[in-house]
N, C-alpha and C positions, 0 to 999 in steps of 0.2 A: 932702811930700804924696804923691809918686809911690810912695815906699816903703810908706806906709800902704795905698794902693790895692792894691799887689802882695800885701801880707800878707793883706788881706781876700779877695782873689781866691783865694789859696791855701787859706784856711780854708773858703771856700764850696765850692771844687772838692773839697777833701778830705772835707767833710761829705757831698757828693753821692755821692762814690765809696763812702763807708762805707755810705750808705743803699742803694746798688745791690748791696751784697754779700748782703743778706738778701732772700729771696723767700718769700711766703706762698702756700700752696696748700691747697685743701680737697678732701677725698674724702667722698662720701656714697653709701652703698649702700642702696637701698630694701628694704622687706619682700619676702621670698620665701617661698613655701609649701614649706619644707624641714622635715625633722625634726631634723637634726643639723647644727651649724655647726662646721667645723674652722678654727681661727684660727692663723696663723703670724705672729709679730711678731719681726722680726730688725732690731735697731737698733744702729748704731754708737754711739760716744761722744755723749752729749747729755743733755738734760733731758726726761724722759718722764712723762706723766700718763695713767693708764688707769683707767676706771671703768665700771660697769654701771648702766644706767637702764632703766626701763620705757617704752621708746620703740618706735614702730611703724616701725623701720628696722633693718637688720642692723648698721650701724656708721656712725659719723661721725667724721672725723678732720681736725684742722687742724694743719698743720706750718709752721714758720718755720725756714728753713735757708739756709746759704750755698752757692749753686750752685758756687762755685769750690772748695769743700772737701767738699761732701756730694752724693751722688747718691741720689735717692729713687725708690721705685716702690710702687705698690699695684694689686692686681687681685682680681677675684672670678670664680669659675666654679662651675658646679653639675653634679654627677653624680648622677643619680637623686634621692634624698631628702636628699643631703648637699651642703651649700654649703662652698666653700673660699675663705677670705679671707686675703689677705696684705698686711702693711705692712712695707716694707723700706727700710733706708738703709745706705749704705756710704761709707767715707771715700775721697775721691779722693787724699788724701795720707796718708802713714804717720805723720806727726807734726803737732804744733801744731793739734789739734782741740780746741776749747773747747765746753763745754756750750751756750753761746749760739749755736753754729753749727748746732745740730740740735735743735730743740724740737718735740715732738709732744704733742698733746692728743687722746686717743682715747676715744670713748664707744661702748660696746658694748650691744646690746640684751640684756635679760635674759629674752627670750621663747623662746630656743632652747636645747635640750640642746647643750652646748658642750665641745669639746676644744681646749685651748690649748697651744701651744708658744711660749715667749718666750725670746729670746736677746738679752741686752743687754751692751754693752761698758762702758767706764768712764763712769759716768753718775750723775745724780741721778734717782731714780725714786720716784714716788708712785702706788701702785696700790690700788684698792678694787674687789675682785671680788665683793663681797657681793651676794646676790640672783641671781647668774648660775647657771643650772642646770649646774654643772660636772660633767662626767664624768671628765675627765682634765686635769691641769695639769703641764707640765714647764717650770720656770723656771731659766734659767742666767744668772747675773748676775755680772759681773766686778768690777773695782775700782770700787766704787760706794758711794753713800750712799742707802739705799732704805727704803721703808716699804710693806708689803703688809698690807692690811686685808680682813677678811671681815665687813663691818659689818652685813650682813643674812644670815639663814640661807639655805643652799643649798636650793632647793625640791626638788631631786633628791638624788642621792648620788654622790660622786666615788669612782671605783674606786681611783685612785692620784693622789697629789700628790708630785712630785719637785722638790726645790729644791737647786741646786748654787750655793753662794755662795763666790767666791774671796776676794780681799783686800777684804772688804766690811764696812760697818757697816749691818746689816739689822735692821729691826724688823718682826715679824709679830704682828698683833693679831687676836683673836677667831677663832683657828684652828678651834675647835670648830664654828663656824657653817659651815665648809666641808663638814661631814658626810662625812668620808672613811673608806674602808675601810683604806687604807694611806698613811702619810706618810713619805717618805724625805728626810732633810736631810743634806747634806754641806757642812760649813763649814770653810774653810781658815784663812787668817790674817786675823782680823778680830774684830769684836764683834757678837754676835747676841742679840737680845731676843725670845723667842718666848712668846706668850701663848696658852694652850690654852683660854681661856674660850669660851663659846658654847653653842649648842643641840645636844646629842648625841642622835642618833636610834638608835644601836646601839653596838656595841663597835667602837672604832677602834684600829688599831695604828700605832705611830710608832717609827721608828728614826733616831736622831741620831748622826752621826759628826762630832766636833769635832777638828780638827788642832791648830794652834798658837794657836787663837783662844780667846776667852772667851764663854761663853753664859750667859744668865740665862733660866731656864724658869719661867714663871708658871702654876701649876695651881690651878684652883678647889678650895677646901677641901671642897666638897660633892660633888665628882666622884669616883666610884669609880675607883681607879687602881692599877695594878701597875707597879713600876719596877724594871728590872734595869740596874745601872750597872757598867761595866767600866772601871777606872782602874788606875794603878800609881804608883810613887814619883815619876814625872815629871809626873803630872797630879793633878787633884783633882775630886771631886764632893762638894759640900756641900749639906746640907739645912737649911732654915730653917723655924722654927715649924711643924713637921710633927706631925700627929696620925695615927699609922699603926701597923701591925702589922709587926714585924720578922720577916723570914724567915731571912736570914743576913747576912753582912758588908755587901754593897752591894745587897741586894735588899729591896724594901719593897712593902707591899700594904695597902690599906685593908680593914677587916673586911668590907665589903659588896661587894667586887669580884666574887667568884665568883657571888654570887646575883643581881647586878644585870643588867638587860637592856641597859644602856648603860655606857659607861666608856672609859677610856684604858689601853691596854697599851703601855708605853713602854720602849724599850731604848736605852741611851746608851753610846757607845764614845768614849773620850777619848784622844787621843794625847799631845801636849805641852801641852794646854790646860787650862782650868778651867771647870767647870760649877757654877752655883749654882741650886738648886731652891727656889722660894718658893711657899708655898701661900697663895692670896689669897682674899678674900671674893668 
């Protein structure tokens, strides 16, 4: 009987200790009369969710983390008409960090012209930046499994989108809704699925560099497009169900590209990887 009580006591103590390892903390930043919002998100390994909503606040975030393994910080300041918002976490230890140790759920207002710098480590990430008036986006994502969606059109226009994906599995959806002047994508060792669907307001330029990974590019059939692909015997660029005008070896153009007021000018550079281009409805 004593042995049973000892075992129960150990289980109860162990369960309490496990519960104490996780802490929940909320951050809320109210509306401010600014014109531009600069957002810096620097998160170590973890599980991250970011989305935009039509809310009367700057941002709202909930985090669940292990204080023994993770250190977090958030702050906001204003300089003139510009607000500066930061969400940060860093590892207290160099190893043994699980995604359960660092969970963030961040909601951003879609009422401010926004510049975003996002740096994520080894993570699971689910981001929907649709509807946010993006001016600039710089996303650096490490060994990750992630999804980036632009589910609603950008009410403004982004001057530049820069995405650097390391050993990642990354899906990008409705990229045309981002309404960008320039899109730069650097993919290392991984798999990338990039969908250029969406609402185009003018001519957009995109340059994709694929190292040793594999990329699938989905381009709407009705979108005026020009594609310049650079590959060699160690790489491949394949076109599927394409209705286009041939220019030369790996350069393609739809007949309406030059005359159209909107469209996509796409340049692809492939190292040891493979790119498949699919024209979708």
